C-alpha positions as CSV (number, residue, x, y, z in Angstrom):
1,M,-7.6,17.9,6.8
2,K,-10.1,20.4,5.5
3,Q,-7.8,21.4,2.6
4,T,-7.1,17.8,1.7
5,C,-10.8,16.9,1.8
6,E,-11.5,19.8,-0.6
7,E,-8.8,18.6,-2.9
8,L,-10.2,15.1,-2.9
9,G,-13.8,16.2,-3.2
10,L,-14.8,15.0,0.2
11,T,-17.2,16.7,2.6
12,F,-15.4,18.0,5.7
13,V,-17.5,18.6,8.8
14,E,-16.0,20.0,12.0
15,V,-17.9,19.5,15.2
16,M,-16.8,21.1,18.5
17,T,-17.1,19.1,21.6
18,P,-17.0,20.3,25.2
19,D,-13.4,21.1,26.2
20,P,-12.0,18.2,28.3
21,Q,-9.3,20.5,29.8
22,T,-11.8,22.6,31.7
23,G,-14.6,22.2,34.2
24,D,-15.8,18.7,34.6
25,G,-13.0,17.0,32.6
26,T,-13.7,14.4,30.0
27,A,-17.3,13.4,31.1
28,P,-19.2,16.1,29.2
29,M,-17.1,15.5,26.1
30,L,-17.7,11.8,26.2
31,Q,-21.4,12.2,26.7
32,F,-21.6,14.6,23.8
33,L,-19.8,12.2,21.5
34,R,-22.1,9.3,22.6
35,E,-25.1,11.4,21.6
36,D,-23.7,13.3,18.6
37,I,-21.9,10.5,16.7
38,P,-25.2,8.6,15.9
39,R,-26.7,11.9,14.7
40,Q,-23.8,12.5,12.4
41,I,-23.8,9.0,11.0
42,A,-27.6,9.2,10.5
43,K,-27.0,12.4,8.5
44,Y,-23.8,11.5,6.5
45,G,-24.0,7.7,6.4
46,P,-21.6,4.9,7.5
47,D,-18.9,5.8,4.9
48,T,-18.1,8.7,7.2
49,N,-14.7,8.8,8.9
50,I,-14.7,10.1,12.5
51,F,-11.5,11.6,13.8
52,G,-11.1,12.9,17.3
53,S,-8.5,15.4,18.4
54,N,-7.6,13.9,21.8
55,C,-7.0,10.4,23.2
56,P,-9.9,10.0,25.7
57,M,-12.4,10.4,22.8
58,Y,-11.4,7.0,21.3
59,D,-13.1,4.7,23.8
60,V,-16.4,6.3,22.6
61,I,-15.5,6.7,19.0
62,L,-14.4,3.1,18.5
63,D,-17.3,1.7,20.6
64,E,-19.7,3.6,18.4
65,A,-17.9,2.5,15.2
66,L,-18.4,-1.1,16.1
67,K,-22.1,-0.4,16.5
68,L,-22.7,2.0,13.6
69,K,-20.1,0.6,11.2
70,F,-18.5,4.0,10.3
71,I,-14.8,4.4,9.5
72,V,-12.0,5.2,11.9
73,A,-9.1,5.7,9.6
74,E,-6.7,6.7,12.4
75,Q,-6.6,7.9,15.9
76,C,-5.0,11.2,17.1
77,C,-2.2,9.1,18.6
78,P,-2.4,6.0,16.4
79,T,-1.5,2.9,18.3
80,P,-3.0,-0.5,18.8
81,T,-2.9,0.0,22.5
82,Q,-5.1,3.1,22.6
83,A,-8.8,2.2,23.1
84,Y,-8.8,-0.9,20.9
85,P,-8.0,-3.4,23.8
86,T,-10.6,-1.8,26.1
87,V,-13.4,-1.4,23.6
88,M,-12.8,-4.8,22.1
89,N,-12.4,-6.6,25.5
90,L,-9.0,-8.0,24.4
91,E,-7.5,-10.2,27.0
92,L,-3.8,-9.4,26.9
93,S,-1.4,-11.3,29.2
94,E,1.5,-9.3,30.7
95,E,3.9,-11.1,28.4
96,D,1.9,-10.1,25.3
97,S,1.5,-6.4,26.3
98,G,4.4,-5.5,24.0
99,N,3.7,-8.0,21.3
100,F,2.2,-5.7,18.7
101,D,1.9,-8.4,16.0
102,K,-0.3,-10.4,18.3
103,I,-2.3,-7.3,19.5
104,N,-2.9,-6.3,15.9
105,E,-4.0,-9.8,15.0
106,M,-6.5,-9.8,17.9
107,I,-7.8,-6.4,16.8
108,A,-8.2,-7.6,13.2
109,E,-10.1,-10.7,14.4
110,K,-12.5,-8.6,16.5
111,A,-12.9,-6.2,13.6
112,K,-13.8,-9.1,11.3
113,E,-16.3,-10.5,13.9
114,A,-18.0,-7.0,13.9
115,G,-18.1,-6.8,10.1
116,M,-15.6,-4.0,10.2
117,T,-12.7,-5.4,8.2
118,G,-10.9,-2.6,6.4
119,R,-12.9,0.2,8.2
120,L,-10.5,0.6,11.2
121,S,-6.9,1.6,11.0
122,G,-3.9,2.8,12.9
123,W,-0.2,2.3,13.3
124,A,1.3,-1.1,13.9
125,M,3.0,0.1,17.1
126,P,3.1,3.2,19.3
127,S,5.6,5.8,18.1
128,S,6.9,5.8,21.7
129,V,8.1,2.2,21.1
130,F,9.1,2.6,17.4
131,V,11.3,5.7,17.9
132,P,13.7,4.4,20.5
133,E,13.9,1.0,18.8
134,F,14.6,2.7,15.5
135,E,17.2,5.0,17.0
136,V,19.1,2.1,18.7
137,E,19.1,0.0,15.5
138,L,20.3,3.0,13.5
139,A,23.1,3.7,15.9
140,K,24.2,0.1,15.8
141,Y,24.1,0.1,12.0
142,I,26.3,3.3,11.9
143,I,28.8,1.9,14.5
144,D,28.9,-1.7,13.1
145,N,29.5,-0.4,9.5
146,D,31.8,2.5,10.5
147,I,29.6,4.9,8.5
148,E,30.1,8.6,8.4
149,V,26.8,10.3,9.4
150,S,26.0,12.6,6.5
151,K,23.1,13.6,4.3
152,E,24.5,11.3,1.6
153,N,24.8,8.3,3.9
154,V,22.0,8.1,6.4
155,L,20.5,11.5,6.9
156,N,18.1,11.4,4.0
157,K,14.5,10.3,3.5
158,E,15.1,7.4,1.2
159,F,17.6,5.7,3.4
160,L,15.6,6.3,6.6
161,D,12.3,5.1,5.1
162,D,13.9,1.9,3.9
163,F,16.0,1.3,7.0
164,S,12.9,1.7,9.3
165,E,11.2,-1.2,7.6
166,K,14.4,-3.4,7.6
167,A,15.3,-2.6,11.2
168,V,12.0,-2.4,13.0
169,G,9.6,-4.2,10.6
170,V,7.4,-1.1,10.3
171,R,7.9,1.4,7.5
172,A,8.0,5.0,8.4
173,D,7.7,8.0,6.1
174,F,10.4,10.5,7.1
175,A,10.4,14.2,6.2
176,P,13.2,16.7,7.1
177,L,12.0,19.1,9.7
178,K,13.2,22.1,7.7
179,E,15.9,23.1,5.3
180,G,19.4,23.2,6.9
181,M,18.5,20.9,9.8
182,D,19.8,17.7,8.4
183,N,19.6,15.7,11.6
184,Y,15.9,16.5,12.5
185,F,13.1,14.6,10.9
186,N,9.3,14.2,11.4
187,L,7.9,10.8,10.8
188,I,4.6,9.1,10.2
189,L,4.4,5.3,10.5
190,E,2.7,3.4,7.7
191,S,-0.9,2.6,8.5
192,I,-2.3,-0.9,8.9
193,Y,-5.9,-1.8,8.3
194,Y,-7.8,-4.2,10.5
């Protein structure tokens, strides 16, 4: 992040919080965030993006964002079900708990009501839902079409990127893990903006 900020001409500021893995757990970290975020926004302005390095931070980060109007470009684990429903008081029925289109629409509406359209972002669905669905759809595609699994056919970035959007409705950006490991990929889901 620091290197990319330098390349783009952006100011990068790192702030250390109390460690949530020791002592009193997350409470000191959350209290620190509650007190420090307004100071940072007062210093750097509302066009500041706040990124937290662990999940419990996001209840405070998103709550403060709705008040102070700063940017939250992505969470550490970007998913519409992390912090957004709690902070925005979304009422999700049990049947809608996996309906990410509806959840994203609800978040976008709350963002609009708060004057935050385009200042909040994340992934359209959790990776823990995307990956198994993608894998099943890819396996079905390979079997149904009697395709030889090879780098030329399916084990390449271009195919996987396009197939993710067709099969799951969410585009992923795949990258080979490393040279010579043709069947291991990292992925990042395309961001959506609320």
